[in-house]
C-alpha positions in Angstrom: -1.6 -2.9 20.6 -0.5 -1.0 23.8 0.7 2.5 23.3 3.5 3.6 25.4 4.3 7.2 25.2 6.2 9.5 27.6 5.0 12.6 28.8 8.1 14.1 27.3 11.7 13.0 26.4 13.7 16.1 27.7 17.2 15.3 28.1 17.8 13.9 24.9 17.9 16.6 21.8 16.6 15.1 18.5 18.4 16.6 15.7 17.5 14.0 12.8 15.3 11.3 12.3 15.9 7.9 10.4 13.3 5.9 9.0 12.6 2.3 8.1 11.0 1.8 4.8 8.9 -1.4 4.4 6.0 -1.7 7.2 6.9 1.9 8.3 6.3 4.2 5.6 5.2 1.8 3.0 2.6 -1.4 3.2 4.8 -3.3 1.0 4.6 -6.4 3.2 1.0 -6.5 2.8 0.8 -5.9 -0.9 3.3 -8.8 -1.5 1.7 -11.1 1.3 0.3 -13.3 -1.0 3.2 -13.7 -3.6 5.0 -16.1 -1.1 2.0 -18.2 -0.5 1.4 -18.7 -4.5 5.1 -19.5 -4.9 5.2 -22.2 -2.3 2.4 -23.8 -3.6 4.0 -24.4 -6.6 6.4 -26.7 -4.7 3.4 -28.6 -2.6 4.3 -26.1 0.3 1.7 -24.3 2.6 2.6 -21.3 4.0 2.8 -20.4 7.7 1.7 -17.5 8.7 3.2 -17.3 12.2 6.8 -18.0 11.0 6.6 -15.5 8.1 5.5 -12.6 10.4 8.3 -13.3 12.7 10.8 -13.2 9.8 9.4 -9.3 8.8 12.4 -7.0 8.6 15.3 -9.5 7.9 17.5 -9.0 4.8 16.7 -10.6 1.5 19.6 -13.0 1.8 18.5 -14.1 5.3 14.9 -14.4 4.4 15.8 -16.6 1.5 17.9 -18.8 3.5 15.5 -19.3 6.2 13.0 -20.1 3.6 14.3 -22.3 1.6 15.6 -24.1 4.7 12.3 -23.9 6.5 10.0 -25.6 3.5 12.7 -27.8 2.4 12.4 -26.2 -1.1 14.6 -27.8 -4.0 16.3 -24.2 -4.7 19.6 -22.6 -3.5 18.7 -19.2 -1.8 19.9 -17.5 -4.7 17.6 -19.5 -7.0 15.1 -18.6 -4.7 15.5 -14.6 -4.9 16.1 -15.1 -8.5 12.5 -16.6 -9.3 10.8 -14.7 -6.9 11.8 -11.0 -7.3 10.1 -10.0 -10.4 6.9 -10.9 -8.9 7.8 -8.7 -5.9 8.7 -6.0 -8.2 5.5 -6.1 -10.1 3.8 -5.6 -6.8 5.5 -2.8 -5.3 3.5 -0.3 -7.5 0.3 -1.3 -5.1 2.0 -0.6 -2.0 0.3 2.6 -0.4 1.7 4.8 2.1 1.2 3.9 5.4 -1.4 6.1 7.8 0.5 9.5 8.6 3.8 8.6 6.3 3.1 11.1 3.7 2.3 13.9 6.7 5.4 13.0 8.8 7.8 13.3 5.7 6.1 16.3 4.5 5.8 18.0 8.2 9.8 17.2 8.4 10.7 18.5 5.3 8.5 21.9 5.4 10.3 22.5 8.8 14.0 21.6 7.7 14.5 18.7 9.8 17.0 16.6 8.4 16.0 13.0 7.8 17.0 9.8 5.9 15.9 6.2 5.0 17.9 2.9 6.2 16.2 -0.3 5.1 17.2 -4.2 5.0 16.1 -3.9 1.7 18.6 -3.7 -1.4 19.6 -0.4 -2.4 18.2 -1.3 -6.0 14.7 -2.6 -4.5 14.5 0.8 -2.6 15.0 2.7 -5.6 12.0 0.6 -7.0 9.5 1.1 -4.3 10.3 4.9 -4.1 9.9 5.2 -7.7 6.1 4.9 -7.2 6.3 7.8 -4.6 8.4 10.4 -6.5 7.7 13.2 -3.9 9.8 11.4 -1.3 13.1 10.4 -2.8 14.4 14.2 -3.0 13.3 14.8 0.6 15.7 11.9 2.3 19.2 13.4 3.0 20.5 9.8 2.7 19.1 6.3 1.4 20.5 3.3 2.3 20.4 -0.4 1.8 21.7 -3.3 3.4 24.0 -4.1 0.8 25.8 -0.6 1.5 27.1 -1.8 4.8 28.9 -4.7 6.1 26.0 -6.0 8.1 22.1 -5.4 7.6 19.8 -5.2 10.9 19.8 -6.2 13.6 23.8 -4.9 13.2 23.6 -1.1 14.0 25.5 -0.5 10.9 22.6 1.1 8.5 21.8 3.6 11.2 25.3 4.7 12.1 25.9 5.1 8.7 22.8 7.1 8.1 23.8 9.3 11.2 27.3 9.9 9.5 25.9 10.8 6.3 23.7 13.5 7.9 26.6 14.7 10.0 24.7 14.1 13.3 25.7 12.2 16.5 23.9 8.8 16.8 22.8 10.1 20.3 20.7 12.6 18.7 19.0 10.8 16.2 15.2 9.5 16.3 15.0 6.1 14.6 11.0 5.3 13.3 10.8 1.5 13.1 8.0 -1.4 12.7 9.9 -4.7 13.3 12.2 -6.4 16.3 15.3 -6.7 14.2 15.1 -2.8 13.4 14.3 -1.8 16.9 17.1 -3.8 18.2 19.6 -2.1 15.4 18.4 1.4 16.7 19.2 0.7 20.1 22.2 -1.1 19.3 23.4 2.0 17.4 22.7 4.1 20.8 19.3 6.1 19.3 16.1 6.8 20.7 13.5 4.5 18.8 9.8 4.9 18.3 8.2 1.8 17.1 4.8 1.3 15.1 4.5 -2.0 14.7 1.9 -4.0 12.8 0.9 -6.4 15.7 1.3 -6.4 19.4 5.0 -7.7 20.2 5.9 -7.5 24.2 9.9 -7.5 22.9 9.0 -4.5 20.8 7.2 -2.7 23.7 10.2 -3.5 26.0 13.0 -1.9 23.9 11.6 0.8 22.1 11.2 4.3 23.7 7.7 5.0 22.5 5.2 2.5 20.7 2.3 3.7 18.5 -0.8 2.1 16.7 0.3 4.2 13.7 2.0 7.2 12.7 -1.0 9.3 13.1 -0.4 9.4 16.5 3.1 10.6 16.5 3.6 13.7 18.3 6.9 15.7 17.5 7.0 17.7 20.3 7.6 15.1 22.4 11.2 15.3 21.3 11.3 18.9 20.7 10.5 18.7 17.0 8.2 21.4 15.6 4.7 20.4 16.2 2.1 19.5 13.6 -0.4 22.3 12.7 -3.1 20.5 10.5 -5.2 19.2 13.3 -8.7 21.3 13.1 -10.0 21.7 16.2 -10.1 18.3 17.7 -9.8 15.8 14.3 -7.1 15.3 11.7 -7.9 15.2 7.8 -6.7 11.8 6.3 -6.1 10.6 3.0 -9.4 9.0 2.7 -9.9 5.2 3.4 -12.9 3.4 1.2 -14.1 0.4 1.6 -17.0 -1.6 0.0 -19.1 -4.5 0.0 -19.8 -4.4 3.8 -22.5 -6.1 5.8 -24.0 -5.2 9.1 -24.3 -8.7 10.9 -27.0 -8.4 13.0 -25.6 -6.9 15.7 -26.3 -3.6 14.8 -22.9 -1.6 14.8 -20.5 -4.2 14.5 -19.6 -4.9 10.7 -17.2 -7.1 8.9 -16.7 -7.4 5.5 -13.3 -8.7 3.7 -11.0 -7.1 6.2 -9.5 -10.2 7.1 -8.8 -11.3 3.8 -4.7 -11.1 2.7 -5.7 -8.8 -0.3 -8.7 -7.5 -1.9 -10.2 -4.3 -2.2 -10.9 -3.9 1.5 -7.9 -4.8 3.2 -6.8 -2.2 5.8 -3.2 -2.0 7.0 -2.5 -3.3 10.6 -1.8 0.2 11.5 -5.4 1.8 10.9 -6.7 1.5 14.6 -8.6 4.1 16.4 -11.7 6.5 16.3 -12.4 7.5 12.7 -15.2 9.0 10.8 -16.7 9.7 7.8 -19.8 8.3 5.6 -21.6 4.9 5.4 -23.5 4.6 2.1 -26.4 2.2 2.2 -27.7 1.3 -1.3 -31.4 2.6 -2.0 -31.7 4.2 1.6 -29.1 7.2 1.7 -25.9 8.3 3.1 -25.2 8.4 6.7 -22.6 10.3 8.7 -20.7 8.1 11.1 -17.9 7.5 13.7 -16.0 4.0 13.2 -13.9 2.8 16.0 -11.8 0.2 14.5 -10.1 -2.9 16.4 -9.5 -6.4 16.1 -11.7 -9.4 16.3 -11.4 -10.9 19.7 -10.9 -14.5 18.4 -8.2 -13.5 15.8 -5.3 -11.1 15.7 -5.6 -11.1 12.1 -9.3 -10.6 11.6 -10.5 -6.9 11.9 -13.7 -5.4 13.4 -15.6 -2.2 12.4 -17.8 -0.4 15.3 -20.1 2.1 13.5 -22.4 4.5 15.2 -24.1 7.5 13.6 -23.4 10.7 14.3 -27.1 11.5 14.8 -29.9 9.4 14.8 -30.2 5.5 15.5 -27.6 2.8 14.9 -30.9 0.6 13.8 -31.1 2.3 10.5 -27.4 0.6 9.7 -29.0 -3.0 11.0 -28.9 -6.0 8.4 -27.6 -3.4 5.6 -25.0 -3.6 2.9 -22.9 -0.5 2.7 -20.0 1.7 1.5 -17.9 3.3 4.1 -15.7 6.4 3.3 -13.3 7.4 6.0 -12.0 11.2 5.9 -10.9 12.0 9.5 -9.4 10.8 12.5 -10.0 11.4 16.1 -8.1 9.6 18.7 -5.9 6.6 19.2 -7.2 3.8 21.5 -4.8 3.5 24.8 -4.8 -0.4 25.0 -5.1 -3.1 22.4 -8.6 -2.8 20.8 -10.5 -5.9 20.3 -14.3 -6.4 19.4 -15.4 -6.5 23.0 -13.8 -3.1 24.1 -14.1 -0.9 21.0 -16.2 2.3 22.2 -17.3 5.3 20.4 -18.4 8.3 23.0 -20.4 11.0 22.9 -17.3 13.3 22.6 -16.1 11.3 19.4 -19.5 11.9 17.9 -19.4 15.6 18.7 -16.1 16.2 16.9 -17.4 14.4 14.1 -20.4 16.8 14.2 -18.4 19.6 13.9 -15.9 18.5 11.6 -18.7 17.7 9.0 -18.9 21.4 8.8 -15.6 21.9 7.7 -14.5 21.8 3.9 -11.2 19.7 4.2 -13.6 17.0 5.3 -16.6 17.6 3.5 -14.6 18.2 -0.2 -14.7 14.1 0.0 -18.0 13.0 -0.1 -20.5 10.2 -1.6 -22.5 11.1 -4.4 -25.9 10.1 -2.5 -28.2 10.4 -5.9 -26.5 7.8 -8.0 -27.5 4.5 -7.0 -24.3 2.5 -8.1 -21.8 5.2 -7.6 -18.5 5.0 -5.6 -16.4 7.9 -4.0 -16.5 11.4 -5.0 -13.3 12.4 -6.3 -11.2 15.0 -4.0 -11.6 18.3 -5.2 -8.1 19.3 -6.7 
């Protein structure tokens, strides 16, 4: 995935931020991905992943019309919505905040930067999703769904209405989006837009003012917004990422597990990419401090690869081992699309991780090394 960030964005004073929801703040799309596959199977149809990925970001009605047509379902679009919606609602509780989402919301709220939410979801469904992230709802100055305006994205209506409700001219609004339809809507509204797409998209890159791997890479100061103050030297504390049942495949430092699956305990959001650090626990052997380079399998954009390097010692100690992985810190983004052949952990990454392990905000998360079958130690409260 390409990163395209300007050195500065002088000339446009940003006074407010508008967020998309699904795929931008919440990983609802991955949490519910398997539902459509199962639903179609009941009608003897096979989900076409490439088509569905291109449909991300569209309104519920538009999506329903297209699905009924593309799979030749014996349903009307309204019947399709009525049948499948209860299954989606049941899954919303499992939708986690995407990397950097909590951090950015808290930061903007702390510094009294106005921000709103504008989603192609129905307002009722937005409420359902936000109900599982209760600290968020009160932070938004406005919350808008596609049923509250004349036309949903890619029309500009949602973003223009959000700007009006905040009392900010559209030219002074910054939109944060993940989908092509959302980026088109933001640009049609005359706003600046930062895209955090789930996969590389040349059209998104061409239209957006900046394209990032994840919200962890967002730099508010480039938009004359208050900078983050949470970096500890050169490392950023993150919500812990826990993965289990991984196995080194004989290539010493390249690990694969269930990361390529559509669901399960080891599914990583697409936005998890770059250099991270934490612990690798090898059963009956011990716990090792590691730096993890996370990217994609060269042969498939849908499969993930993790290259682990010990902070100290030989990587051979991790060869042909089953392990658990607990990541607690973020070091840097990669400056180009990262695949299994160009992932790299350098000595500076190891040095940053080595120093970070001496800081309490990182070490408060740790494996219980003495318990053979223990999982991760709960964060201190």
